[in-house]
KEMAR-454376 format. One record per residue: residue number from 1; y, z, x of N, C-alpha, C, CB in turn; residue in one letter. Coordinates in steps of 0.001 Angstrom, whole numbers, plus 500000, padded with zeros to 6 digits. Each point is the difference from the previous one (the first is absolute). Glycine has a CB too. Layout:
// KEMAR-454376
k, n_c2, n_c3, n_c1, ca_c2, ca_c3, ca_c1, c_c2, c_c3, c_c1, cb_c2, cb_c3, cb_c1, r
NUM, Y, Z, X, Y, Z, X, Y, Z, X, Y, Z, X, A
...
//
This chain:
// KEMAR-454376
k, n_c2, n_c3, n_c1, ca_c2, ca_c3, ca_c1, c_c2, c_c3, c_c1, cb_c2, cb_c3, cb_c1, r
1, 089039, 057370, 786274, 500778, 499548, 500666, 501531, 500308, 499806, 498152, 498588, 500134, M
2, 502421, 501919, 500856, 501757, 500203, 499747, 500467, 498914, 499247, 500528, 501088, 502184, N
3, 500648, 499107, 496880, 500643, 498961, 499442, 500996, 499174, 500801, 499585, 501307, 498155, P
4, 500787, 499254, 503014, 500931, 499541, 500840, 498804, 498963, 500660, 502040, 502280, 500343, I
5, 497455, 498378, 500253, 498920, 499344, 501005, 499246, 498472, 499058, 499292, 503016, 501349, I
6, 500481, 497260, 497499, 499308, 498881, 499404, 500931, 499167, 499577, 498185, 501143, 499371, A
7, 503271, 499184, 500162, 500895, 498782, 499893, 500377, 499523, 501202, 500810, 500693, 498068, L
8, 499283, 499785, 503228, 500161, 499157, 501027, 498790, 499090, 500394, 501603, 501685, 500656, L
9, 497062, 498514, 499121, 499080, 499442, 500200, 499507, 498781, 498899, 499736, 502208, 501316, K
10, 501258, 498038, 497737, 499906, 498920, 498996, 500873, 498639, 500244, 499552, 501982, 498431, E
11, 501319, 498383, 502385, 500575, 499014, 500672, 500030, 499439, 501463, 500900, 500783, 498298, H
12, 497846, 499845, 502180, 499090, 499245, 501249, 500806, 500755, 501014, 499238, 497283, 499194, N
13, 501465, 503742, 500525, 500624, 500950, 501335, 498721, 500334, 501007, 502027, 501385, 498377, I
14, 497807, 498511, 502716, 499257, 500037, 500933, 499776, 502134, 500081, 501082, 496820, 501326, S
15, 497302, 503396, 499047, 499869, 501531, 500251, 501252, 500305, 501257, 496921, 500120, 499347, D
16, 503073, 499318, 501402, 500860, 500292, 501158, 501528, 499957, 499635, 498167, 499017, 501501, E
17, 502332, 500163, 497565, 501264, 500161, 499461, 499929, 500774, 499018, 500676, 498152, 500631, Q
18, 498465, 502560, 498723, 499959, 501090, 499222, 500210, 501281, 500741, 498600, 498723, 498580, I
19, 500415, 501281, 502642, 500248, 501110, 500650, 501425, 500191, 500495, 497698, 499867, 500501, Q
20, 502857, 498830, 499882, 501238, 500135, 500609, 501052, 500675, 499234, 499382, 498112, 501121, T
21, 500741, 501358, 497494, 500895, 500380, 499030, 499445, 501522, 499466, 500623, 497279, 499356, V
22, 498508, 503279, 501270, 499740, 501763, 499525, 500197, 500732, 500926, 498395, 499788, 498616, F
23, 501840, 499388, 502666, 500288, 500723, 501131, 501542, 500101, 499875, 497907, 499218, 501466, T
24, 502557, 499850, 498170, 501519, 499860, 499847, 500514, 500881, 499137, 499922, 497846, 500421, Q
25, 499258, 502091, 498332, 500549, 501142, 498879, 499852, 501500, 500372, 499312, 498360, 498211, L
26, 499526, 501883, 503121, 499991, 501473, 500153, 501368, 500370, 501383, 496734, 500138, 499132, T
27, 503925, 498819, 501385, 500600, 499933, 500903, 501602, 499853, 499794, 497787, 499272, 500819, E
28, 502351, 499773, 498202, 501512, 499583, 499598, 499612, 499016, 498935, 501428, 500249, 502373, N
29, 498603, 500772, 496336, 499923, 499004, 498472, 500906, 499029, 499915, 499376, 501742, 498692, P
30, 501989, 498285, 501928, 500876, 499071, 499960, 499897, 498541, 500544, 500985, 501996, 499938, M
31, 498468, 498119, 501077, 499377, 499056, 500718, 498742, 499557, 499744, 501259, 500765, 501335, M
32, 497755, 500035, 497811, 498802, 499700, 499354, 500552, 498721, 498734, 498730, 502893, 500594, A
33, 502304, 497798, 498953, 500602, 499055, 498711, 500276, 498672, 500567, 501226, 501915, 498707, M
34, 499374, 497820, 502368, 500383, 498557, 500579, 499021, 499211, 499964, 501430, 500718, 501383, A
35, 497371, 499962, 499454, 498690, 499434, 500202, 499476, 499422, 499031, 499675, 501372, 501339, T
36, 500296, 499498, 497462, 499049, 499803, 498595, 500867, 498425, 499493, 499355, 503305, 499012, I
37, 501935, 496863, 501101, 500430, 498790, 499510, 500094, 498820, 500439, 500746, 501269, 499273, Q
38, 498816, 498856, 502031, 499587, 498666, 500976, 498771, 499538, 499862, 501287, 500686, 501610, Q
39, 497528, 500070, 497602, 498798, 499684, 500070, 499884, 498573, 498963, 499249, 502750, 500658, L
40, 501634, 496550, 498801, 499765, 499153, 499052, 499363, 500071, 498538, 500088, 499258, 502038, G
41, 500413, 502141, 497577, 499370, 500364, 498872, 500593, 499385, 498852, 499375, 501966, 501028, I
42, 500298, 497551, 497663, 501260, 499483, 499151, 500901, 501071, 499347, 498602, 498022, 499465, P
43, 502511, 501380, 500220, 501021, 501288, 499468, 499730, 501045, 499223, 501256, 498576, 500072, P
44, 497936, 500855, 498725, 499807, 500708, 499059, 498821, 501262, 500661, 500741, 497737, 498102, E
45, 498432, 502051, 502164, 499003, 500738, 500801, 500521, 500745, 501372, 498390, 498232, 498999, K
46, 502503, 501540, 501352, 500699, 500550, 501198, 500652, 501260, 499449, 500450, 497691, 501224, L
47, 500276, 502120, 497661, 500728, 501063, 499197, 498822, 500884, 499568, 502082, 498509, 499106, Q
48, 496898, 501002, 500330, 499229, 501051, 499555, 499357, 500845, 500956, 499748, 498699, 498259, Q
49, 499880, 500731, 503178, 499579, 500752, 501279, 500959, 500841, 500559, 498665, 498280, 500492, L
50, 502849, 501417, 499186, 500979, 500921, 500628, 499821, 500777, 499012, 501647, 498827, 501339, M
51, 498383, 501225, 497250, 500147, 501030, 499230, 498991, 501254, 500246, 500928, 498221, 498470, A
52, 497727, 501207, 501523, 498702, 500781, 500403, 500518, 500697, 501455, 497967, 498148, 498750, L
53, 502406, 501355, 502093, 500428, 500873, 501129, 500863, 501227, 499958, 499743, 498027, 500838, V
54, 501392, 501317, 498421, 501005, 501123, 499822, 499873, 500673, 498774, 501499, 498869, 501310, M
55, 497835, 501023, 497850, 499847, 500990, 498702, 498564, 500803, 500124, 501447, 498227, 498314, Q
56, 497732, 501402, 502587, 498815, 500863, 500039, 499571, 500332, 501747, 499119, 498782, 497345, N
57, 501568, 501960, 503263, 499585, 500307, 501219, 498606, 500131, 500311, 501950, 500887, 499995, P
58, 497516, 500035, 498856, 498415, 500247, 500081, 499170, 498809, 500355, 500270, 501685, 498280, A
59, 500093, 497200, 501468, 499683, 498910, 500070, 499768, 499539, 501725, 501253, 499782, 497445, L
60, 499862, 500551, 503120, 500241, 499875, 501151, 498824, 500838, 500759, 502566, 499534, 499452, I
61, 497318, 501675, 500222, 498915, 500977, 500596, 498670, 499528, 499752, 501410, 501902, 499665, K
62, 498183, 497471, 499286, 498778, 499449, 499608, 499655, 498811, 500891, 500394, 500805, 497669, E
63, 500759, 498563, 502471, 499487, 498720, 500635, 499974, 500329, 501531, 501013, 498318, 498119, A
64, 499849, 502472, 502502, 499932, 500901, 501427, 498547, 500195, 500210, 502253, 501411, 499733, V
65, 497308, 499347, 499194, 498556, 500921, 500417, 499259, 498647, 500083, 499948, 502718, 498571, N
66, 499977, 496579, 500576, 499046, 498766, 499614, 499640, 499025, 501244, 501127, 500029, 497581, E
67, 500360, 500224, 503175, 500011, 499027, 501323, 499853, 500914, 501180, 501606, 498160, 499011, L
68, 498276, 503095, 500641, 499793, 501182, 501426, 501452, 499655, 500570, 496967, 499927, 500890, G
69, 503869, 500261, 498658, 501512, 500196, 500699, 500061, 501524, 499919, 501394, 497667, 499185, L
70, 499899, 502710, 501745, 500488, 501233, 499979, 500528, 500567, 498947, 500213, 499534, 501829, D
71, 499273, 501691, 497351, 500906, 500057, 498902, 501215, 500848, 500216, 498093, 499617, 498635, F
72, 502041, 501176, 502608, 500968, 500917, 500198, 501335, 498892, 500119, 498301, 502140, 501267, E
73, 501357, 496624, 499279, 501255, 499167, 500367, 500196, 499496, 498266, 499461, 498994, 503154, K
74, 500105, 501063, 495850, 500188, 499668, 498508, 500840, 500621, 499370, 498150, 499515, 499892, V
75, 501332, 502189, 500657, 500904, 501073, 499319, 501457, 499713, 500516, 498061, 501900, 499881, E
76, 502313, 497800, 501399, 501205, 500020, 500420, 500825, 498731, 499231, 499111, 501224, 502325, A
77, 500233, 497431, 497569, 500446, 499014, 499253, 500251, 500157, 499091, 499275, 499071, 500790, A
78, 500007, 501862, 498019, 500267, 500120, 498755, 501535, 500909, 499705, 497148, 499735, 499713, K
79, 502699, 501369, 501335, 501395, 500534, 500174, 501243, 498997, 500324, 498675, 501986, 500801, A
80, 500999, 497006, 499943, 501247, 499341, 499881, 500273, 498937, 498719, 499870, 500351, 502575, Q
81, 499142, 499544, 496817, 500217, 499207, 498694, 500516, 500542, 498881, 498399, 498965, 500675, L
82, 501720, 502352, 499436, 500664, 500763, 498915, 501268, 500141, 500027, 498322, 501027, 499852, K
83, 502420, 498804, 499290, 501524, 499953, 499731, 500898, 501460, 500585, 499270, 498383, 497625, P
//
């Protein structure tokens, strides 16, 4: 299982919420970050999750594939994350 999805499930985040997070990650990464912060994940785990998302965009691709979402939108989102 993708480590981002695993971390979310570890904190009892529903499949529906996970789907929402990754849909937002593909459409608007900054909005997704705000959504992730509102999930009630403890600060130390939230920091770990944010680092995974920001430092390893390939994990987003894997998760999107695992969830059956549109990968082309992920590519556009990755471009937005690059400085």
